[in-house]
N, C-alpha and C positions, 0 to 999 in steps of 0.2 A: 935460373930462377929467380924470379921477381919476389923483394922481399915484401911479406905483410905487413901493415902496420894495423897491431892491435888497437881498438877502441876507435873512438869518431875523433875525424879533422873534418878543417877546411882550407880553402885556398888564401891565400894573403896575397894581395894586389890591391895596389893603394893608387894606382893611375887609369887613365883608361886606356880599353884594348878591343880589340875585336875578334868576334866568334868569324870563324867562316866556315860554310859547310860545302864541301863540293861534292858531286858522285857522279856516278854513270850506272845506265839500264843499260843489259843488250836485250833489244827488242828481237831480235832475229839471231838464234845461236847459229846456226848454218852460214852467216856472215861472220866467219873469222877475220877474214882479211881486212874488216871493217873494224872492229871492235879491240882484236889484239894490240894493235898499234894504242888503242887508246889507252887500256889496260897497263901496257910496257910504257907509255909515257910518264905516267907519276914517279915512277922509281927516280931518274935523273930530277926530278925537281925536288923532290925530298932531299936525295945527296946534297944537292947545292943548297937548300937551307940550311941542313942540319951541319954541313961545313962554315957557312957563313952567318954568325948571326944575327951580323950587322945588318942585315936582309929585314931584320924585324918577325922572324918567325920564331914564335917563343915555344912551339910544339904542337903536339896532336896525336888521334887516336885514328885506326882504320877499322872497319867493319864491313863485312860483307855478307849480302843474302842469297841463299841458294836458288828459290824462286819466286818471281823471277831473280834471273843472276843479274843482282845491282849491289853497287859498293857505295860508301860513305865514307868520308875524312872530314873527320871534325878535327878544327886546328882554331889555333889561339895566335892571333898578330898584334906585336905592339902598337900599329894604329892602321889605317885605311890608307893612308899614303904607303907606307911599306908594302902591303898588299898589293895597291896598283900599281905600283913601279918595278914589283918583280913580276906583273901580268905582263905589263907592256915593256919590259926594256928587253930588246933585241940579242942582249950578252946572254941574258938569261931562256932556260929551257922552255918557260911556259908560251911565250910567244910563237916559238917554230911550230911547238905541239898543237897549240890553237891552231893556226894555219894549214897547218897537213889535216887537224880534224876538217876542217872548212872544205878543201879541196877533196879528199879523199869520202866524207859522208855529208857534209853540207844538211840538207831537209829530204834525205833518202828514206829516214825512220827506221834504218838499220839498229842504229847508236844512240841514245837518250842520252844526254847530259844535263846537267842543273848544279846552280850553287846558291846560296844565300848569305846573306851578310847582315852583321847586327854588331852595332858598334855600343858598347859598354861602357857607361860613366862608373867613377870610381864608388862603389859602396851598392849598385845596382844590381848584382849577382847574387844569387846563392850557391852555395856550393856546399855539399856536404857528403863525406864518405865514412863508411865504416867498416874497418877490418878490412882493409882494400889494400893494396900496394900503390904510390903516388900513382893518380890516374888522372885522367882530362887535365882542367884546369890548375888541380892542385900539381901533377907534373910538370906542366908548361910555366907554372909560377912558383910559388913555394906553399908546402903541405905545413900547418899549423894546427894543433889539438884544440879542439875545440876546450874551453874554458868555461868555468861557472857563469861568468860575466858574458857570453855570447853562445848559452847554452840553447837556445832557441833561434831560427832563422828569422823570427821577427824582432828578438829584441841584436839580433847582429844588424841586420836594417835599421831599424829604429836609433839606435846607436849613432850608425852614419846620417840618417835624418836629421839628428838632433845635430850634430855637429856642422853640419852645413848651414843648416837655420843660426848658428851662433856668429857664421863668419860673417 
């Protein structure tokens, strides 16, 4: 069971990071031979990333929607270069899975896939959690209690803006 941290906390990270969202949507439920390999491709990728933290994967969360059947993985990466290296490295499981997808599904419409990538500069994020286990960015980095000095999101962001203006 996951331990709930009572009270309010935020995520502490003082370096740039990447938020990467990736998902799939089953457009034709009866085309099991098309979408099942897509579903199965994620587990080996996550196993590789969890066993090899030097690849730059910080952590993530998986979500599932029933209608239409869709998945979403919210992930955090140390850098865009790390993410791209993983995606393109023939020794890692992503490239082969991507090639299989293009060969089996291509543009036939049976399975939809998507991704979005966001590069976040230090201090240009807001994360707040209340009575939660370590989750999202806090689980991928470091959860820290919210203290008086950082009680509101505006105060947390303003503190970063002020410190960068002083540099």
